[in-house]
C-alpha positions in Angstrom: 29.9 -35.6 -33.7 33.3 -34.5 -32.4 33.8 -34.5 -28.7 32.8 -31.1 -27.3 36.2 -30.5 -25.7 37.7 -30.6 -29.2 35.4 -27.8 -30.5 36.8 -24.3 -30.3 35.3 -21.7 -27.9 33.5 -19.7 -30.6 31.7 -22.8 -31.9 30.7 -23.9 -28.3 29.3 -20.3 -27.8 27.3 -20.7 -31.0 26.0 -24.1 -30.0 25.1 -22.9 -26.6 22.9 -20.1 -27.8 21.3 -21.9 -30.8 17.6 -22.7 -30.0 18.0 -25.9 -32.1 20.8 -27.4 -30.0 19.6 -30.6 -28.4 19.1 -30.9 -24.6 21.9 -33.5 -24.6 24.5 -31.1 -26.1 23.3 -28.3 -23.8 23.7 -30.7 -20.8 27.3 -31.3 -21.9 27.9 -27.6 -22.5 26.6 -26.7 -19.0 29.9 -27.7 -17.5 32.0 -25.7 -19.9 34.8 -23.7 -18.4 33.7 -20.7 -20.5 31.3 -18.5 -18.5 29.9 -17.2 -21.9 29.0 -20.8 -22.9 27.3 -21.5 -19.5 25.6 -18.0 -19.7 24.1 -19.0 -23.0 23.1 -22.5 -21.8 21.2 -20.9 -18.9 19.2 -18.7 -21.3 18.6 -21.4 -23.9 14.9 -22.6 -23.9 16.0 -26.2 -24.7 18.1 -26.5 -21.5 16.7 -29.3 -19.3 15.2 -28.3 -16.0 17.8 -30.2 -14.0 20.5 -28.3 -15.7 18.8 -24.9 -15.0 18.6 -26.0 -11.4 22.4 -26.8 -11.4 23.3 -23.5 -13.1 21.2 -21.6 -10.5 24.1 -22.1 -8.1 26.9 -21.0 -10.5 29.3 -18.5 -9.0 28.7 -16.1 -11.9 25.9 -13.7 -11.4 25.1 -13.5 -15.1 24.5 -17.2 -15.3 22.1 -17.1 -12.3 20.5 -14.0 -13.9 19.8 -16.0 -17.1 18.4 -18.9 -15.2 16.1 -16.5 -13.4 14.8 -15.1 -16.8 14.5 -18.5 -18.5 10.7 -19.3 -18.9 11.4 -23.0 -18.2 13.0 -22.5 -14.8 11.1 -24.4 -12.1 9.1 -22.5 -9.5 11.3 -24.0 -6.8 14.4 -22.7 -8.5 12.8 -19.2 -9.0 12.0 -19.2 -5.3 15.6 -20.2 -4.4 16.9 -17.4 -6.7 14.6 -14.9 -5.0 17.0 -15.1 -2.0 20.1 -14.5 -4.1 22.6 -12.1 -2.7 22.8 -10.1 -6.0 19.9 -7.7 -6.5 20.1 -8.2 -10.3 19.2 -11.9 -9.9 16.3 -11.0 -7.6 15.1 -8.4 -10.2 15.1 -11.1 -12.8 13.1 -13.4 -10.6 10.6 -10.5 -10.1 10.2 -10.0 -13.8 9.8 -13.6 -14.7 6.1 -14.1 -15.4 6.2 -17.6 -14.0 7.3 -16.5 -10.6 4.7 -17.5 -8.1 2.5 -14.9 -6.3 4.0 -15.9 -2.9 7.5 -15.2 -4.1 6.5 -11.9 -5.6 4.9 -10.9 -2.3 8.1 -11.7 -0.5 10.1 -9.8 -3.0 7.8 -6.8 -2.6 9.6 -6.1 0.7 13.1 -6.3 -0.9 15.7 -3.7 0.2 16.5 -2.9 -3.5 14.0 -0.4 -5.0 14.5 -1.9 -8.5 13.5 -5.3 -7.2 10.3 -3.8 -5.8 9.6 -1.9 -9.0 10.1 -5.1 -11.0 7.5 -6.8 -8.7 5.1 -4.0 -9.4 5.4 -4.6 -13.2 4.9 -8.3 -13.0 1.3 -9.2 -14.2 1.1 -11.9 -11.5 1.5 -9.5 -8.6 -1.7 -9.5 -6.6 -3.7 -6.2 -6.1 -3.0 -6.6 -2.3 0.7 -6.7 -2.9 0.5 -3.7 -5.3 -1.2 -1.7 -2.5 1.5 -2.7 0.0 4.2 -1.7 -2.5 2.5 1.7 -2.9 2.5 2.2 0.8 6.1 1.1 1.1 7.2 3.5 -1.6 5.3 6.3 0.1 7.1 5.5 3.4 10.5 5.6 1.6 9.7 8.9 0.1 8.8 10.4 3.5 12.0 9.1 5.1 14.1 10.4 2.1 12.7 14.0 2.4 
């Protein structure tokens, strides 16, 4: 196979999003200068766990967002991403059905209303956390009146 650096951007984008691309190639593509390629690698179900962990610290929010939505992202990485400065990334963690109960409970107190609403829709959210979310939303409604 030709060296990846000799493949044009469009073909690298295609390879990065193809669910049949090998973990080896995805590993190579994870360091691509194109954010679109890295974005696709972060979403690809064949991306190795260690690469998802590496991409979870990428400066591009969309790449971290895709890591947070990837069903193969480790619980440790999901927990780390739950502290991300971008609420979109935290919302993605809250919607991931693999996010641990403890992380969902912590996210239920997030300052972003959409993060909290995402927690409420996650099937792994405990009944106790849902009750706390209801009380928190009621308190916000009172202060907004």
